[in-house]
C-alpha positions in Angstrom: 104.2 60.2 80.6 103.2 62.0 83.8 99.5 62.7 83.8 99.2 64.7 86.9 99.5 68.4 85.9 100.7 69.5 89.4 103.4 66.9 89.4 104.6 67.9 85.9 104.7 71.5 87.1 106.7 70.5 90.2 109.2 68.6 88.1 109.6 71.5 85.6 110.1 73.9 88.5 112.7 71.6 90.0 114.6 71.3 86.8 114.5 75.1 86.4 115.7 75.7 89.9 118.4 73.1 89.5 119.6 74.8 86.3 119.6 78.1 88.0 121.6 76.7 91.0 124.1 75.1 88.6 124.5 78.4 86.8 125.1 80.2 90.2 127.6 77.5 91.2 129.4 77.7 87.9 129.7 81.5 88.1 130.9 81.4 91.7 133.5 78.7 90.8 134.8 80.8 87.9 134.9 84.2 89.7 135.3 84.7 93.4 135.7 81.2 94.7 138.4 79.8 92.3 140.4 78.3 95.1 137.5 75.8 96.0 136.6 72.6 94.3 133.0 72.7 93.2 132.7 69.1 92.0 130.7 68.0 95.0 128.3 70.9 94.5 127.7 69.9 90.9 126.8 66.4 92.2 124.7 67.8 95.0 122.3 69.7 92.8 120.9 66.8 90.8 121.0 64.5 93.8 118.9 66.7 96.0 116.6 67.5 93.1 116.0 63.8 92.3 115.4 62.9 96.0 113.0 65.7 96.3 111.1 64.8 93.1 110.9 61.1 94.0 109.7 61.6 97.5 107.3 64.4 96.4 105.8 62.1 93.7 105.4 59.3 96.3 103.7 61.8 98.6 101.3 63.0 95.9 100.4 59.4 95.0 99.9 58.5 98.7 97.6 61.5 99.2 95.4 60.3 96.3 95.1 56.8 97.7 94.4 57.6 101.4 94.0 61.3 102.1 93.4 60.6 105.8 96.9 59.2 106.2 98.5 62.1 104.4 100.0 63.6 107.6 101.5 60.3 108.6 103.1 59.7 105.2 104.3 63.3 105.0 106.1 63.0 108.4 107.5 59.6 107.4 108.8 60.8 104.1 110.3 64.0 105.8 112.0 61.8 108.4 113.3 59.5 105.7 114.6 62.4 103.6 116.4 64.0 106.6 118.0 60.7 107.6 119.2 60.1 104.0 120.6 63.6 103.9 122.3 63.1 107.3 124.1 60.0 106.0 125.1 61.8 102.8 126.6 64.6 104.9 128.4 62.2 107.2 129.7 60.2 104.3 131.1 63.3 102.6 132.8 64.5 105.8 134.2 61.0 106.7 135.4 59.9 103.2 136.1 63.0 101.1 137.1 65.7 103.7 137.7 68.3 101.0 136.1 71.8 101.2 133.7 70.7 103.9 132.5 74.3 104.6 131.6 74.8 100.9 129.8 71.5 100.8 127.8 72.2 103.9 126.8 75.7 102.8 125.8 74.4 99.4 123.9 71.5 100.9 122.0 73.8 103.3 121.2 76.3 100.6 120.0 73.5 98.2 118.0 71.8 101.0 116.2 75.0 101.9 115.5 75.9 98.2 114.1 72.5 97.3 112.2 72.1 100.6 110.6 75.4 100.1 109.6 74.4 96.6 108.2 71.1 97.8 106.2 72.5 100.7 104.7 75.3 98.5 103.8 72.7 95.9 102.2 70.4 98.4 100.2 73.3 99.9 98.9 74.4 96.5 98.1 70.8 95.6 96.2 70.2 98.8 94.2 73.5 98.4 93.0 72.3 95.1 91.8 69.1 96.6 
C-alpha cells in the first residue's frame, strides 16, 4: 500500500488520464482513422504511464531522503527518461516501420500529457514541503 497521499493522487490521475487517452484512441480508430493500425498506440499508453509513475515515485523518494540533491536527481531522471523514450522510438522505426507518423504523433501527445502531469505534481509536492 502506498502511504504517500501525493503519490497515490499522482497514480490515480495517471490511470485516469491513461483511460481517457485510451478512450480517445479507441474512438479515433473506429471513426475517422480506420485505415491506421492503432495497436502500437494501445501499447504506448500504459508503457509511458508506467515509466512516468516509476520515475516519479523514485523522484519523490529521492526528494525525501536528500532534498538538497533533488535538482541533480530530477535532471538525471529526466535525461534517463528521454534516452529511454529515444530508444523506444528508434526501435519502433527500425523494427516495425508501420504507421510511423501515427506512432510519433501519439508518442509526442502522450509524452506531453504525462510530462505536464508529472511536472505539475512535482511542483505541488515541493510547494507543500
